[in-house]
N, C-alpha and C positions, 0 to 999 in steps of 0.2 A: 739867424734866419730860422724861423719855425717851419718844420716840415709839414706840408699840406698832405697828410697821409691819405685822405679819402680821394683826393685828386690824383695822387700818384697811383693808387690802387686802380682807379678808374682808367688810367692810361693803359696799364698792362692788360687789364681785363678787356677793354675795348679792342685792343689789338688782337688778343687771343680769340675773342668772339668773331671779329671780322675774318681772321684767317680760317677759323673753324667753319664759318658759314660758307666761305668760298670753296673750301674743300668739299663740304656736303653738297653744295650746288653742283660742282663738277661731277661728283659721284652720281648724284640724282640725274643729271643730264645724260650721263653715259647709260644709266639704267633705262631711262625712258627711250633713248635711241635704240638700245638693245631690244626692248620689247616691240618697238614699232618696226624696226628693220632687222629681220632675222640675220642678215649677213654681219651685223654689228657684233653679235655674239661670237662669231668665228673670228672677227677682227680683234676683239678683246682677248680671246684665248691666244691668238697669234702674238699680240703685243706682250702679253704676260710671259709667253714662252721666250720671246726675244729678250725681254727684260731679265729673265732668269739666266738665259745663256750668256748674256752680256755681263751680268753680275758675277757668274761663276768664273768667267774668263779673266776678270780683273785681278790685279796683283794687290789684293787687300787681305786683311785678316779673315781666316776661314769662318770664325764665329760670327763676324759681321755679315758675311755672305749667307750663312745659314739662317740667321734671324730674319733677314729680308726675304729670303726664299720661302720660308715658312709662312710669312705674312702674305706674300703674293699668292701662294697656293691655297691658303686657308680662305682668303676673301679676294678672289681674282680681280674684281673691279676696283674695290676700295684699296686693296693692297698695291695694285699696279699704279693707281693714281697717286697714292701717298708716296710710293717709292720715287716716281718721276718728279714729284714736287720737292721731296725732302731727302731722298736717299743718297744723293751724291755727297762725297766728303771733300770736295774741292770748292774753292771760292769761284765767284763769277769770273769770266775770262778777262774783263777789263781790269779788275783789281789784281788778279793773279799776274797779268802781264806787267803791271806797274810795280808790284812787289818784286818780281823777277828782275826787272830793270834796276830797281834800287839795290837789291842784293848784289848784282853784278858790279854796280858802281862802287859799292863799299868794299868789295873783295880786295882791292888794291891796298886798303888800309888795315887789312887783317892778315898780314903776312907773318908766318911763324918764324920767330927768332931761332936760328939754327943752333946757337950756343945753348939756349934754354932747353931745346929739344934733346940735344946730346947729353946735357947734364941730367935730365930726367931718365934717359935710357941707361946712363951709367949707374944711376941709383937703383932702378928697378925696371927690368924689361917688361914685366907684366903691367906696371903702371903706365909705362911708355905706350904700350899697345892700346890701353884704354884711352889715353890722351890723344893718340893718333887717330883713333876712330872718330872722336869728336871733331878734330880739325879737318879730317878728310871728308866727312859727311855733313857737318854743320857749318864748317868754315870759320870756327872760332879758335884761335891759338891758345896755348898754355903760356902762362907768365910766371916770372919770379917778381921780386920787388913789389909785393902786395901783402899788406897786413890784413889778417882776418879776425873778426870778432863775432862770436855766435851769441844769439839771444834766445833764452829758454822760454820766454813768454812775450806777448805783444807789448805789455807796458814797459818792459826793459828797452825794446827797440824804439818805442815811441819817444821816450825821454831823450835818448841819444839822437834820434832823427830831428827832434825840435832844436836841439843844441847845434847840430851841424847845419840845419837850414838857416839859423840865425847868423851864422858866420859865413854864409855864401857871399861871394864877391863878384861873380861873373854870370853864372847861369844855373838854373834849376830845371831839370827835366823829370817829370813824373808820369808813369803809365800804370793804371790800375783797373782791375775788373769791377770792384765794388767801391763806391763812395757813398757814405750815408751821413746826413747832417747830424751833428752831435758834437760832443766835447772834443773828440779826436780830430775831426775834420775842421772844426772852427779854429783849433789851435794851429793847425797847418795853414789854413786859409789866411789867417791874419798875417802870418809871416810872408806867405807868397805875395799877398797884395802889397805889403810894405816893400818887399824887394822889387816888385814890378814898378812901384812908384819911384824907387831910387834909380831905376834904369836898367836893372838886371834883365836878362833874357829868361823869362819864366814861362814854361810850357807844360801843358797837361793833356794826356790822352786818357779817355775813359771808355769803357765798353757800355754801349747803350742798354743792352739786355741786363747786364749786371747792375746797372743803376736805374732800371726802369721803375722799380717799386720804391726807390729811395730818394731820387732827385727829380725835380720837375723838368718838363720838356725845355724850358728856357734856361736851364742850368748853364749851358755853354755860353749863351749870351750874357748872363750875369757875370761870369768870370771874365769875359772879354771886356766888359765895361770897367773892370777893375785892373785892366792892363795885363791880365794873364792870357796868354795865347792858348787856345784850347781846340782840340779836334776830337770828334766822336768816332769810335770804331763801329762799323756796321749799324747805322741808325735803325731803330726799330720802326718798321712800317707795316701797315695792315694788309700785307700781300703774302700769300704762300710762297716761300722761297727757301732754296737750299742754304742761303746765306745765314739763316737762323741757326744752322748747325755749327758754324765756325765763329768762335768768340775769342776775344783777346783776354786770356786768363792770366796774363803776366802781372807781376807787381814789381815795378822798378822805380827807384829814385836815383838820379845822378846829380851830384853837386860839384860844379867847377871841374868836372872831368876826371877827378881822382878820388872822389868819395861816392860809393854806391851801396844801395840796399836792395835786397830781395828776400823772398821767403813766402810763407803762406798768408802773411798779414795784409789784409785790405784796410781801407781807411774808414772804419766803422767802430763804434764804441764797444761792441761785443768782443772785438779782437784785442782790446786792452782791458777787458773786464770792468769797464765803466757801466755796462749794461748786461744783465744776465738773461740769456736766452735758453741755453741748454746746459745749465750748471756752469762750472768753471771752464773757461775757454782756454785750452792749451794750444798754443801755436808757436812756431819758431821762425827765426829770420837770421840774416847774416849781413854784416857790414864789411865792405872791402875798402881799403885805402891804398891806392897805388895804381900801377900800370894796368892791371887786369880790368879795372873799371871801364877802360876804353871799349871793351866788347859790349857792355851794357849801353854805353853812349851810342855806339853804332846801331844796336838793336832798336833803340828809341828813334834815332834819326831815320833809319830805314822806314819804319812805320809812319813817322811824321811826313816824310817826303811824299808818300803815297796819299795819305789822307788830306794833306794841305796842298798837294800838287806843287811842291816846291823842289827846286834843285838845291842840294845840300853841299856846302863847302866843308867836307868832313875835317880837313886839316886844321881848321881854326878851333876845333873842340878837343884836340889831343891833350892828354893829361899834362905834359910838360909845357904846354902853352901857358898854363896858369900856375905851375908848381916847378920851380927851378931845381930844388934840392932832390937828391936821390931818395927813393922810397925805401921803407924798411923791408927786409927780406923775410919771408915767412913761408917757406916751402914752395909748392907749386900750386897755382890757382888758375882755373880755367872756367870762366863763365860760358854758358852755351844756351842757344835758343832752339826751339822746335816749332815747326810750322806744319799746317795741313796741306802745303803746296805740293809736296812730293809724297812718295810712299816710303820715305826713310823715317822710321819712327825713332828719332834720336833719343827722346826721353826714355822710352822703354829699353832701348839698347844700352843706354848708360846704366840703367838699373840691372839689366841682365849681365852686363860685363862685371859689375860689382859682385853679384850673386855667384856667377860661374867661377870667378877667380878667388873667391874667399877661401881661406885655408883654416882659420880658427873660428871666426864668428862673423855674423852680419846682423845688425839690429836695425829695425825698420819702424818708422812712424808713418802711418797713413790713415786718413779719415775714411777712405773707401777701399775695400779689398775686393775688387771685381776683376779678377785676373784671367787672362786668356791662357790657352794651353801652354804656350812657351814659358810664361812666367811661373805658372803652377809647376811645370816640369822642372824648371831651374831650382825653385825653392825646395822641392821634394828631393831632387838629386843632391843638392848641397847638404840637406839634413841627413840623408841616408849615407853620405860620405863622411859624416862625423863633424860637420860644421855646426856650430851653435847658432841656429837661426831663430830669431825672436821677432815677432811682429806685434806692435801695439796699435789698437784701433779704439774708437770712442766707446765709452760706457753709456753715454747719453747721446742718441743720434740727432742730427738736424733733419734728416729725411727718413722716415720710418720704413718705407718700402725699400729704399737703398740699403738701409741697415739690415733688413731681413735678407736681402740679397747678399750682402757682405758676409753674414753669418753662414750662408749656404756653402761658402768656400772653406769653412773651417775643417769639415770632416776629413777630407782627403789630406790636407796639410798636416793635421794632427796625427793621422795614421802614419805619415811619413817621418814624423819626428820633429816637425816644426812646432815651436812653442808660441802660443797666441795669448795676448793679454788685452783686457779691456780696461780703459782708463776710468776708474770709478767716479772721480769728482765731476766729470762732465764730458764735454765734446773736445776731442782731439782733432785739430785741423792741420797739424804739422805734416810736412812731406820731407822726411830726412832719412838717409841711409848712412851707416858708419860700419867700417869693416877692418878688422885686423890691426887696429891702432894706427892705420896708415892712410886709409882712403875714406872719404865721406862726400856726400852731396846734399845740398839743401836747395830747395826751390819751390816752384809752384805746381809741380806735376803730381797729380793724384794717380793712384793705381786703379784707374778705371778707363773705359774705352774712350770717353770724351776727351780726357786729358791726353791720353796716349795717341789718339788718332785724329781728333777734330779741332783742337784748340791751339792757339798760339801760346806757347809756354816758355819758361826759362828756368835756369838753375845754375849752381856753381859746383864744379867738381874740384876736389882738393886732395893733394897728396902731401903728407907730413906738414900740414899747416897747424897752427895752434888750435884752430876751430875743430879739428878732427877729434882730439881728446876731450874737448869741451862737449862735443856732441855725445861721445861715449859716456861721459860722466852723467850727462842729463838723462840718457837712456837708462842707465843703471839705477839712478835715483828715482825715476818715475815708476819703475817696476814695483816699488813699495806701495804705490798708490793704485795699483791695478789688481784686477781679479784674473788669475790665470784660468783659461778655459781648458777643461779636460775632455777627453773623448766621451765620457759618460754624459756630459752636458749636451753633446750633439745627439747621442743615441736616444735620449729621453724626450726628443721633440714630439709634439702632437702631430698626428697624421695630416691635419689640415695645414699646419705650418710646412711640412715636407712637400705637400702638393703645391702650395703657394710658391715656395722657393724654386721648385722645379719649373713652374711656369715662368717665373721671373728670370731664371737663368737662360731660358730659350731666347728671351728678348733683351738680355743684359747689354749687348752692344748698342741698343737703340735708346737706352735710358739715360 
């Protein structure tokens, strides 16, 4: 299927123009009313004041509050209108209620095994505390009997994914942010269509915003015609809406309930270096085989039940329904999800727990380093306490303004002893942490405000699994391909860059 690029670009541009025109019209109408009716000016000031007071009283990140407050005060009419249209960080009430109901129904199938919990506590009380946080606040238990395999680049994951898809016997569930027509997607699509023809339960969820410039509007229908059940998260519509804020950024594949994949790798050719966009594309992923895959199955089915308006019989998708033998034991494995439905920032807290409890080292891969005060303070405190903190970011950016913003955070971190490296061959899209040869996490969660506060995300937390040392080895190897940033690099910045970075940092939570 050849990609109709002009048509796809026209779709996203037309939606953007429609939304922009409606916002301008609303602002213009308010300004006209303000000039015609003097009391409207007082009303606008009152609404702006109420919006600021309501914003300040909310239990959200202070930086997010500050950015919106500055915007409302700087341009009272436009700022207030834009905030009322786009400022909320929660989904619409209908979708939120359905997701809450789905999470409640699934909770009975995500009960923590007491023996596994006790075993982890016996090995490490610190690791047990991290795991308990995830279960108590995200609802996903920790497992044993799960083998882990780490992938250093997208092409490694892709070849294994194709092999596992070919051997699927019962069902395939896939949930992705970006799908782009090309070699990677066609290789997967051919297998999915064949498996659907053979009678397997094949389902796909994709984010409409993520695919707006890569797939045509009839993409869902084309899949359904081939027997692939498909649902779209948050369809793109030309109406100003807070729903544009919340995207499904997860990357999940589940095969027969006991094989699962996640990581930063979307279904597009640049992720497997079949197409060059920003130099060499460095991304990471992980495959699980065993009982822990159940959490990814539940994540997918929770979202599916809401989008498809279906009642899910969770029990028939359990791992041992399709795999009678015991799974291989490989440390402790705990998949987790994060949602914008509550004010519990699970992804950020997992990262903070790793940083705060590190004793020897913590190595971090992230494409964007746009940290709030809590993360910045944790990184600085760890480095000042003698922990070897190293962060790897891209050498070639995918978004130049965001890269400029990322670099604005280097100064303070370097002053505190954090070591920062930029990946010279190209763009680093990986989201991985590894700490003290014992703990690691791999997933979809960027170190920016959108991932940490607004998107549906997922990851895998691991303790003493094989993948932990594989991630460490990858981190150490990649440093040889990086340029280490020194304090002098930051001090020699042009004044225009400093001013631009300062402005960008004011509005970092909104980018």
